[in-house]
C-alpha positions in Angstrom: 0.0 0.0 0.0 1.6 3.2 -1.1 -0.9 5.6 0.3 -4.6 6.2 0.8 -4.7 8.3 -2.3 -6.5 10.6 -2.8 -6.4 11.7 0.9 -7.6 15.2 0.0 -9.3 15.1 -3.5 -11.0 18.5 -3.1 -10.1 21.4 -0.9 -12.2 24.4 -2.0 -11.8 26.2 1.4 -14.7 28.7 0.8 -14.5 32.1 2.4 -10.7 31.9 2.9 -9.3 35.3 1.8 -5.9 35.6 0.2 -3.1 36.7 2.6 -0.6 39.4 1.4 3.0 38.1 1.3 6.0 40.3 2.3 9.0 40.8 0.0 11.9 38.4 0.2 15.6 38.8 -0.5 17.9 36.0 -1.8 21.0 35.8 0.4 23.9 33.5 0.9 24.6 33.2 4.7 28.0 32.6 6.2 28.2 29.2 7.9 31.2 27.6 9.7 34.0 27.0 7.1 35.5 23.5 6.7 37.2 22.7 3.5 35.7 20.0 1.3 37.7 16.8 0.8 39.3 16.9 -2.7 41.2 13.6 -2.9 38.5 11.0 -2.2 40.5 8.2 -3.9 43.5 8.9 -1.7 41.3 8.9 1.4 39.8 5.6 0.4 43.2 4.1 -0.2 44.3 5.1 3.3 41.0 3.8 4.8 41.5 0.4 3.3 45.1 0.3 4.4 44.0 0.8 8.0 41.9 -2.4 8.0 44.2 -5.0 9.6 41.8 -7.9 8.9 41.3 -7.5 5.2 44.8 -8.6 4.2 44.5 -11.9 6.0 41.3 -13.0 4.2 41.5 -15.6 1.5 40.7 -14.8 -2.1 37.0 -14.8 -2.8 36.1 -14.0 0.8 32.6 -12.4 1.0 32.5 -8.9 2.4 29.2 -7.2 3.4 29.3 -3.5 2.8 26.7 -1.9 5.0 25.1 1.3 3.5 22.4 3.3 5.2 19.4 5.4 4.0 20.8 8.9 4.3 21.7 11.2 1.4 25.4 11.5 2.2 27.5 13.7 0.0 29.1 11.8 -2.8 27.8 8.5 -1.4 27.8 6.6 -4.7 31.4 7.6 -5.4 32.5 6.5 -1.9 30.7 3.2 -2.0 31.7 2.4 -5.6 35.4 3.3 -4.8 35.2 1.0 -1.7 33.6 -1.9 -3.7 36.2 -1.6 -6.5 39.1 -1.7 -4.0 37.7 -4.7 -2.3 37.3 -6.5 -5.7 40.8 -5.5 -6.7 42.1 -7.2 -3.5 40.5 -10.5 -4.7 37.5 -10.2 -2.3 33.8 -10.6 -3.2 31.9 -7.6 -1.8 28.2 -7.3 -1.7 25.9 -4.5 -0.3 23.5 -4.9 2.6 21.0 -2.1 3.5 21.8 -0.9 7.0 18.7 1.2 7.8 16.7 -0.4 10.6 13.0 -0.3 9.6 13.3 2.3 6.8 11.9 1.4 3.4 8.6 0.4 4.9 10.3 -2.3 6.9 10.5 -4.6 3.9 13.5 -6.0 2.1 12.2 -4.7 -1.3 11.6 -1.3 0.1 15.1 -1.0 1.5 16.5 -1.9 -2.0 14.4 0.9 -3.4 15.8 3.3 -0.8 19.3 2.5 -1.8 18.5 2.8 -5.5 17.1 6.3 -4.9 20.5 7.2 -3.4 22.4 5.8 -6.4 23.3 2.5 -4.8 22.1 -0.5 -6.8 23.5 -3.7 -8.4 23.7 -1.9 -11.7 25.6 1.1 -10.4 27.9 -0.7 -8.0 28.5 -3.9 -10.0 27.9 -6.1 -7.0 24.8 -7.8 -5.5 22.5 -6.0 -3.1 21.4 -8.6 -0.6 18.4 -7.3 1.3 16.6 -9.2 4.1 14.9 -8.3 7.3 16.1 -11.5 8.9 18.6 -11.1 11.8 20.8 -13.2 14.0 20.2 -12.8 17.8 23.5 -12.1 19.5 22.1 -12.3 23.0 20.9 -10.1 25.8 22.7 -6.9 26.8 20.2 -6.6 29.7 17.0 -8.5 30.5 14.7 -8.5 27.4 17.1 -6.3 25.3 18.9 -8.3 22.6 21.5 -7.3 20.1 20.6 -8.2 16.5 22.6 -8.1 13.2 21.5 -8.6 9.6 21.9 -12.3 8.8 23.5 -11.7 5.4 26.1 -9.5 7.0 26.7 -12.0 9.9 27.2 -14.9 7.5 29.7 -13.0 5.4 33.5 -13.4 6.0 33.7 -9.8 7.1 31.6 -6.5 7.4 32.6 -3.0 6.3 30.3 -0.2 7.5 29.9 3.2 5.7 28.6 5.8 8.1 28.2 9.5 8.4 29.0 10.9 11.9 26.8 13.8 12.9 24.4 15.0 15.6 21.3 12.9 16.2 18.0 14.8 15.8 16.6 13.5 19.1 19.2 13.6 21.8 22.5 14.9 23.1 25.3 12.6 24.0 29.0 11.8 23.3 27.9 9.2 20.8 25.0 10.0 18.5 24.7 9.2 14.8 27.6 7.3 13.4 29.4 4.0 13.3 27.9 2.6 16.5 24.4 3.5 15.5 24.9 1.9 12.1 26.1 -1.3 13.8 23.3 -1.4 16.4 20.3 0.1 14.8 21.0 0.0 11.0 22.3 -3.5 10.8 19.8 -4.5 13.6 17.1 -4.1 11.0 13.5 -3.5 12.2 14.0 -5.7 15.2 17.2 -4.0 16.3 15.8 -0.5 15.7 12.7 -1.3 17.7 14.8 -2.7 20.6 16.6 0.7 20.9 13.8 3.2 20.2 11.2 1.6 22.3 13.0 2.8 25.4 13.1 6.4 24.1 16.1 8.5 25.2 17.5 5.8 27.4 17.5 3.4 24.5 19.6 5.7 22.4 21.9 7.1 25.0 22.5 3.9 27.1 21.4 0.8 25.2 22.5 1.7 21.7 26.2 1.8 22.7 25.9 -1.5 24.6 24.2 -3.2 21.7 26.9 -1.9 19.4 29.6 -3.3 21.7 27.9 -6.7 21.7 27.6 -6.7 17.9 31.2 -5.7 17.4 32.2 -8.5 19.7 30.1 -11.3 18.1 30.1 -10.4 14.4 33.1 -10.1 12.0 33.4 -6.4 11.6 36.6 -5.4 9.7 36.4 -1.7 9.0 34.4 1.4 9.4 34.5 4.1 6.7 33.5 7.2 8.6 32.6 10.5 6.9 31.9 14.0 8.1 30.2 16.7 6.0 30.8 20.4 6.2 28.2 23.1 6.6 27.6 23.2 2.8 26.9 19.5 2.7 30.2 18.6 1.1 32.3 15.7 2.1 35.0 17.0 4.4 36.4 13.9 6.2 36.7 10.3 5.1 38.8 7.9 7.3 39.1 4.3 8.0 38.4 3.1 11.5 39.2 -0.3 13.0 36.3 -1.9 14.9 38.1 -1.5 18.3 38.2 2.2 17.6 34.5 2.8 16.6 33.6 4.3 19.9 36.5 6.7 20.1 36.1 7.7 16.5 32.4 8.4 17.0 33.2 10.7 19.9 36.0 12.5 18.1 34.2 13.0 14.8 30.9 14.0 16.4 32.7 16.8 18.2 34.2 17.9 14.9 30.9 17.7 13.1 29.1 19.7 15.8 31.7 22.5 15.6 31.0 22.9 11.8 27.3 22.2 11.8 25.1 24.7 9.8 22.2 26.5 11.6 19.5 29.0 11.1 21.2 32.2 12.3 18.3 33.7 14.3 16.8 32.9 17.8 13.3 33.6 16.6 11.4 33.3 13.3 7.8 34.0 12.6 7.5 31.7 9.5 9.8 29.1 8.0 9.0 27.6 4.6 10.9 24.3 3.9 10.7 23.3 0.3 11.8 19.6 0.8 11.4 17.0 3.5 12.8 13.5 3.3 14.5 10.6 5.0 17.5 11.3 2.9 17.8 14.7 4.5 17.2 13.7 8.1 15.9 10.8 10.0 13.1 13.0 11.1 12.5 14.5 7.6 13.4 17.9 8.8 16.3 18.1 11.3 14.7 18.9 14.6 17.9 20.6 15.9 17.6 23.0 13.0 13.9 23.8 13.3 13.8 23.7 17.2 10.7 21.5 17.3 10.0 18.5 19.6 12.5 15.7 19.8 11.2 13.1 22.3 7.7 13.6 23.5 7.6 16.3 26.2 11.0 17.8 25.3 10.9 21.6 25.5 11.2 23.6 22.4 14.7 25.0 21.7 16.1 27.8 19.6 15.3 28.9 17.0 11.7 29.5 18.2 9.6 29.3 15.1 6.0 30.3 15.2 4.9 28.5 12.0 6.4 26.0 9.6 5.2 25.3 6.1 6.6 22.2 4.3 6.0 22.0 0.6 7.3 18.8 -1.0 8.8 15.4 -0.4 12.2 14.4 -1.9 12.2 11.7 -4.5 14.5 9.6 -2.4 12.2 9.5 0.5 9.8 7.5 -1.6 6.6 8.7 0.1 7.9 8.4 3.7 6.9 11.8 5.0 7.9 11.2 8.6 8.5 14.6 10.2 5.6 16.2 8.4 3.9 16.3 11.8 6.4 18.9 12.9 5.0 21.3 10.2 1.9 23.4 10.6 0.9 23.4 6.9 1.5 21.3 3.8 -0.1 20.9 0.3 -2.6 18.6 -1.1 -0.1 17.2 -3.6 2.3 16.3 -0.8 -0.4 14.7 1.3 -1.5 12.6 -1.6 2.1 11.4 -2.2 2.5 10.0 1.3 3.3 6.3 1.8 1.2 6.0 5.0 2.4 2.4 5.7 6.1 3.4 5.6 5.4 6.4 7.8 3.5 4.5 10.4 6.1 1.7 10.5 8.9 4.3 10.9 6.9 6.2 13.6 6.1 3.1 15.5 9.7 1.8 15.3 11.0 5.1 16.6 8.2 5.3 19.2 7.6 8.9 18.1 4.1 9.2 16.6 3.9 13.0 16.6 6.0 13.0 13.5 3.6 11.1 11.3 0.6 13.3 12.0 -0.6 15.2 8.9 -0.7 19.0 9.3 -3.3 21.3 7.8 -3.5 20.7 4.1 -3.9 23.5 1.5 -4.6 23.1 -2.2 -1.4 24.8 -3.4 2.0 25.9 -2.2 1.0 29.5 -2.6 -2.1 29.0 -0.3 0.0 27.0 2.2 2.5 29.8 2.5 -0.3 32.4 2.8 -2.0 30.3 5.4 1.3 30.1 7.3 1.5 33.9 7.3 -2.0 34.3 8.6 -1.2 32.4 11.8 2.5 33.3 12.3 1.6 35.7 15.2 2.9 38.8 13.3 0.1 40.7 11.5 2.3 43.6 10.4 3.6 42.6 7.0 6.6 44.8 7.3 7.7 43.1 10.6 7.3 39.5 9.6 10.4 37.5 10.2 10.1 35.0 7.3 12.6 32.6 5.7 12.5 30.1 2.9 15.0 27.2 2.8 15.5 24.3 0.4 15.8 21.8 3.2 17.2 21.6 6.7 20.5 20.3 5.3 20.9 23.3 2.9 21.3 26.4 5.0 23.7 28.6 3.1 21.3 30.0 0.4 17.9 31.2 1.5 15.2 33.8 1.0 14.6 36.1 3.9 12.3 39.1 4.7 13.8 42.5 5.4 13.7 42.2 9.3 15.8 39.0 9.1 18.1 40.5 6.5 18.8 43.5 8.8 19.8 41.0 11.5 22.2 39.2 9.2 23.8 42.5 8.0 24.2 43.7 11.6 26.1 40.5 12.4 28.1 40.5 9.2 26.6 37.1 8.2 25.8 37.8 4.6 28.4 36.8 2.0 26.2 37.5 -1.0 22.8 39.0 -2.0 21.8 37.0 -5.1 18.2 38.2 -5.5 16.9 41.7 -4.8 13.8 42.3 -2.6 10.6 41.3 -4.4 7.5 39.2 -4.1 7.7 35.4 -4.0 7.3 33.9 -7.5 4.8 31.1 -8.2 4.0 29.0 -11.2 0.5 28.9 -12.7 -0.4 25.9 -10.5 0.7 27.8 -7.4 4.1 26.1 -7.0 6.8 28.2 -5.4 9.7 29.2 -7.7 12.4 30.0 -5.2 15.7 29.8 -7.1 17.3 27.9 -4.2 
């Protein structure tokens, strides 16, 4: 079941007057600077050289390359380079999805997620073996078991590709990275459920313990850890031995946080987010960017945003609109593209159902933005603090109203003005034309 289409076949909204829209300026905002990695091939060579166990394997040994569901910068190039080097060493690599319950919690769905990211048997030249079956590696505490993908467990070795970054839900010294890929990603739906069902404690306390058990019991050979800069460019790629996964996660997380992009204001009246998707963030929109609820009952955190309008789903998210519940408005087209089954499985696995609620639905993007302005708590058009971004992972180019522009200029945070002040542009069908 892809969706309950059409969820919203007709939305005439009689009596709803049009709302005036303030002028917006196109700006490029200064974010923390961290040079992009230029020599990916050299970095991959060094990464493979750091794997002590690879050289001792016999020719033809089967190596599972674990790849997740995030839209990591240059991911196809990294995975293809890794696969080719393994093949050149006489090994037999194959790819396994490492994404918990994503892809609707099905083996076929997870293959589709990888394909949307450019990872397939055709593009990589090796099999993609997808199964939701796991091997139980035993209890880490009563009723909490470590699980690992059976295809990976039965291979002669496992290599994990992971981006190290902040987790959208919690703060700790280990968040998203190698350990999470080992415990939650390769744990498939069962492993993901075992962690998330305990909420914050599951991620902060149990996830590292499950990772430690998996590293002890399964044949992990290497982690390929990457860090992106504030412009979503690959900045770090390094090989990590299994015994160093925890230390590398801590070190690279600190590095990632120090260069993370952010919305540069403590308060915004209206935020328009063009694209939401699992390839952008595990919560569709990064909660640490938009300041909305992480775990149920968590307080809001800066920036304090009065209203959020989310316009579209990415192609790679394949209908999984988890995170849409953190918006206040969306469009009929987006609502009718939702894969309800995938959303509900994802929400239930993560034990966070607020994210799979459907916000107020408007017929067009123009009307959704106008509705957001009507309820943003600022009736004076000249004072509206409004911002349009492409996604929560693309925060260097944006459209802003004049009050937000003045704040940026006062702080010296503008590196370029690429569009003069003017009204938002819309196509004949009401779709926003942003230029982002």
